[in-house]
N, C-alpha and C positions, 0 to 999 in steps of 0.2 A: 504493499500499500504506499510505503513511503517514497518508492520510485515513481509511483502513479501520480502522487502529488507534485514531485519535480517536473514530470512531462506535463502536467496540466499548468503549472506555472510557465512553463517555457511556451505552450500554445496561448495562454493569455496574454503573454508579452507580445507574440506575434500579430495577434488580433488587435491589441491596443495600439500598435505601432501603425497598422493599417488604417485604423479608424481614426487616429488623431493627427495624422501627417499627410502632406499632400503624396500621392503615389509615388512620384519621382523621389521625393525625399525619403519616403517610407522605405524604398528597395535600396537606398543608400545606407540608412540608419540601421536596417534590421540586422545584417551582418554584425555590425559593431556591438549592438546591444546584445545579440546572442552569445557573441564572444564574451562580453562583460558579464553576462550571466553565468557562463561556464567558468570563467576566472574565479568568480566568488565562490562556487562550488569547490573549486580546486584549492583556493586559499583556506576555505573551512576546513577541508580535509588534512591538507599538508602543512598548515601554519598554525591556525587557530587552536585546532584539537590535537596538534602534535605535542607530544611529551618532550621533544627536543626544544621547542620555542617556549610552551608553557604560558602564552599571552591570554588574557582575559580575567574576568572575574565578575562583572555585572551580568554578562551574558549567561554564565551558570545559575546566577542568582535567580534570573528571571525564568530560566527553564525550570527551576524547582517551584518557584511559585505557579507557574503554568501547571505543574503537576497537581498542585493543591487544588486549583480550579476545577482540573479534570476530575479529581476525588470528588469534589462538591458537586459536579454535574451528574456523576454516577448515582449520587444519593436523591439528587432533587431535581435532575433534568437539566439540559443545557439552557443557560441564560447568562445575560452579561452580569459578570461578578465585579462589583467595586468595591473601594475600600470601606465603605460602610458595612458590607457583608463579610469581606475577608480582609482583615487588616494588613496582611502580608502584601498584598498587591499595591497598597499606598498610592502613589501618584503614577504608577505604570499600568493602569489597569487595562488599556487597550492593547499594548504588546503582549501582555500576560494571557488576555483572552483569546487573542489571535493565535498564539503559540497553543494554547489549550484546545483551540478548534482542531488545529492540524494533529496534536497527539491524540485527541478524542477519536478522529477519524483513522489513525494509524493503529489505534489500541496500545499506545505506549509512548515513550520517548523516542522522539522522531527529530533528531538534531539535523539531519540533512534536509528534511522536509520544510523544517520551521525555516532553514536558511535559504532555501528555494524561494519563500514566500518573501523574506528580506531582500533577496536578490531581485525578484520581481519588482518590489516598491523601489528599489533603487534605480533600475533600469527605466521605470515609468518616470522616475524624476527627471532622468535625463532627456526624456521626450517634453516634459514640463519646462526645463531649462531652455530647451531649444525655442519653444513657442515664447516663452518670457522673454528670451533675447531678442528675438524678432518685434515682440511688443514694444520694447525699450528703444528700437531703432537699429539693431544690427541686421546685417544684409545676410542673405541665406549662407553664403561662404562662412562667414564669421559664426553665425549661430551654429552651423554644423561642426565647425572645429570646437566649439564650446561642449557641444554634445559629446564628442569623442572624449575631449579632456576630462569632463565630468565623469564619464563612464569609467575611465582607468585613473583617477585621481587616487594615489596610493592609500592616504588616509582614509578616503571616503570608501575604498575597496575593502580595506582591512575591517572597518566598523559596519560594513554590510555585507559580512561573510559568516556571520554568525548570529546568535539570538540576542545581538545588542539592540537597543532601542534608538540608535542614533539615525538609522534610515528612517524610521517613523517620523522622528522629530524634523529631520531635514525636509522631508517630503511635505509634511503639513506646514511648516514655516514658508517655504518657497511658494507652495500653493496659496497660502492666505495673502502673501504680498503680491503674488500675480494677479489675484482677484482685486486687490487694492489698486493696482497700476493700471488694470483694465477699466475699472471704474473711473479713473481719471481720465482716460481716452474716451470712453463711451459709457456713461452711467447706465446702469440696469439693475433694478430692484432684485432681479433674481440672483444676480451676483451677490447681493447683499445677503438675501438668505442662504446663499451656499456657503457663507462664512459661518453660519450657526453650527452646522455638524463638523466643519473643519476645527473650529475653536473648541467645541466640546472635546473632540478626538485629541487635539494638541493639549489641552487641559489635563487629560488622562494619559499624557506621554510625559511631558515636561512643563509643568504649570507655569513656572517662571516665564516660558517663552511667549505665553499669550499677553503677558505684561510688556515684553520687548515688542510684540507686534501692534499693540493698542495705537501707538500714535502714527504709524503709516496707514493703519486702517482706517483712522479718523479722517486723514487726508484724502484716502480713497472715496469714502462715503460722502465727504463734504462737496464732492463734486466740483472741485475748482476749475475754472475755465480760464484760458488765456495765459500768457507767459507771465511768470513770477518775476518781479524785479528784484534787485538785491534788498531793496528796502522791504518789499513784500515778504522776502524770505525771512529776514529779521523779525518782522512783525509776527510771522507765523510761529517762529520759535518762542516767542515772548508770549504770545497766547497760548501755546501749549505747555509752557513750562509751569504754571500753576497746577494744571491737571497732572502732570507728571509728578509734581511734588505731593499733591493729595494722594496719589496712589502710592507714593513711597512712605508717607506717613498715615497711611489708613489704616494702620494695625489696631486702632481702637474700635474699629467697626466691624461688624460681622460679615461674613460672606466672602466673595472670591477675593476681593482687594486684601482682606486681612490675612487670608490664607497665603497669597503670594508674598505679602510682607513677612509674614512668619518664615517662609522658606528663604526668604533674602537674608533675614536677619540671621538664620542658622547657618548659611553659607557663608555669611560675612564674620561670624563669631571666630574669636581667636582660638577657640578651642577646636573648632573644625578645621580651620586653616593649618593649625600645627599638626593636626592628626593627618591631612592630606599631604602635607609637606615631608612625611617621612617616606624613605627610600631614596634611590639615586636621582630621581628627576625632581625632587622636592626643591623648593625655593622659598626663604625666609627673608622678609623685608623689614627694615629697621623702621617700623611705623608706629611704635609704641602701643600697639595692640588695637589701633584704630584702623578698620579697612580702608577709610578714605584718605589716610595718609600716604606719602611716597606714591601718589597716584601715576605720575609720569613714568618711572621705571616698571611699575606695574603694568602700564598699558604697553610699554615695549616688550615685556615678557609675554603678555596675554597675545598680541599681534604676532610677535617676530620669534618667539622661541619654538623649539631650541636651536640655539645660535651654532654656526659651523663649528665653533672651539669647545662646545659644551660636551662634556663626558657623561657617561651614564650607561645603562643596559643596552643590549644589542637592539632591542626593539626602537628605543630611543635614538640611536645612531641611524637606523633605517629611516625613521620618521625625517630626518634631515633631508631626504630626497624630496618628501612632500613639501617641507617647507622652503626649500630652494625653488620649488615649482609656484609655491605659493608666493614668494617675493616676485617673481615674474608676472603672475597674475595681478599682484596688487599694484605694480608700476604702471601695467597697462590699465588697471581700473581707474588709477588716477586720470590718466591721459583719457578714458572713455567718459569719466565723470565730467572733466571740463567741456568735452564735445557735447555732452548732453546737457550742460547747464546753458549751452548757446542754443540748443534745439528743443529741449522738451525739459523744462525745470520741474514740472508737476511729478513726472515719473522719478526723476533724480531724488525728489524730497522723499518719495515712497521708500526708496532704497536707502537713503542717508539717515532717514528717521528710524531705521531699523539697526543700520550697522554702528552709528555712533553711540546711541544709549546702550546698545548691546554690548559694545566693546568696554565702555566705561563700567557697566553693571558686571561684566565678567572680570575687570581688573580688580574690582574690589573683592573678589573672591580667589584672586590668583594665589596659588601656593604649591602647584605642581605642574610642570610642563607636560608631562604625560597626559594628565586630565585635560588641559587646556587644549591639547593637540587635538582631542576627541571633540570637546565642547563648543570650539570655533568654527567647526564644520558648516554651519549654517552662514556664519559671516562670509567664510571663504566663498561659498557658492553665491550670494549675494553680490559679492565684490566682482566675481568672475562675470557676472551679467555686464557689468560697465566694461570690463576687458574686452567683451565681443563687440561692444560698441567702438572701442578703439580700433579693433582690426577691420572694421569695415571699410570698404573702400570709398573713395570719393567720386563725384561726378566729373567730367572732364574738366569743367571750369573752376574746380577746385571747392566749390561750395558743397556743404553737405546735402545729400538729397533726402528728401522726406520720404520715408519708407510706407508702404500702404498699410493701413490699420488692420492687423490681423485680429482674428476673434481672441477671447479670452484665453490665458493659458488654462489647462484642465486643472481644475482644484478638486475635482471629486469624480467618481465614476461617471456621473451625468456630463460634466463638463469636459471631460478628458475625451469622452467619445463625440464631441462636438465636430462642427465643420471644420475641415483642415485648413491649415495655414497654406498660403501661397508660397510658391518655390521660388527659383531664381529670377523669375520674370519680373521681380520687384526691382524698383529703382535702386540703384547702387547708392551707398552712403558713404 
């Protein structure tokens, strides 16, 4: 049964690619994504589950929690099990229930089948990234290059090759931001409604990421029209700052804001940061126990570590390959951001309102380069969208061409199977 699940996942990937992309693009993308799917299964078997490497931790924890869900289903029948019913699932109810469903169908632990589901999600995310890049203004050539890079980005491959939750988190974050950017281009209430299940699922994967997505989603829902001037951008940040402060200081109130604040307080606590700093990839800052002190070096480590000269474990050394590629993406991301500033500041604000607050929030919890290497995956993917804008060609007279307005990137099953994006017949940018 486990192998049947793998084959079904591969078949679903083929169907999704053909229904989500223009036929010409789909035939180019399909071999790449099938190869990326197979690579993840190979990494699962030869790297993550290999005793020689011994990488992992959270993935085994989620697998055990999924087994607890399966036992509960055998007594009470299949249903969604949340933290109120089984405390062990805590804030990772969606991955645990998905893995539990696979195990329930397979009749026991099925790590390969669970990995196939995660690999499917990662490959579908590559399709979303392609469509999002086209929406942001990248041409077909640059967007396809980004699809290939995303499919084989080493850190992303490693953490979508087992029962980690990073693939779920990255997919939901990029999908939410894609809907927000699509609403900036063409407002549609159906896209707003599509955010409800996406945000609910994200809350049950990594709750604080919902908080990081709030500001760009507000920009998307606000239906901003026209080009934003520098003064308007400054005014936008000033208007949104009180809301951000309210959310950061909303722990005295009940509800989601209080839960997110409690999680942030826990991550920023000195006890947790000291605990996470244990090991060869740990980092301690002279901040006097205040998470907001020494913010500049923390930001540097959050965004740029591990540095080429950093010592540590074998996995940390291998992660430097991913980091060097990230430096290249970051350089082109800055160039793409400057180009997008001249052409589409609204979409740029959606991206920056995630990257900047998210980077600052992560910096206040920075204590381990290995953990941050994983946690910044959504930031890397969002910045890479700007890289695709930088890679896009210009029209002969040197002016940036306006790309056709593609449909929204697929945020969920319904939107993912929507009308295809146009291919290379679009204007060059």
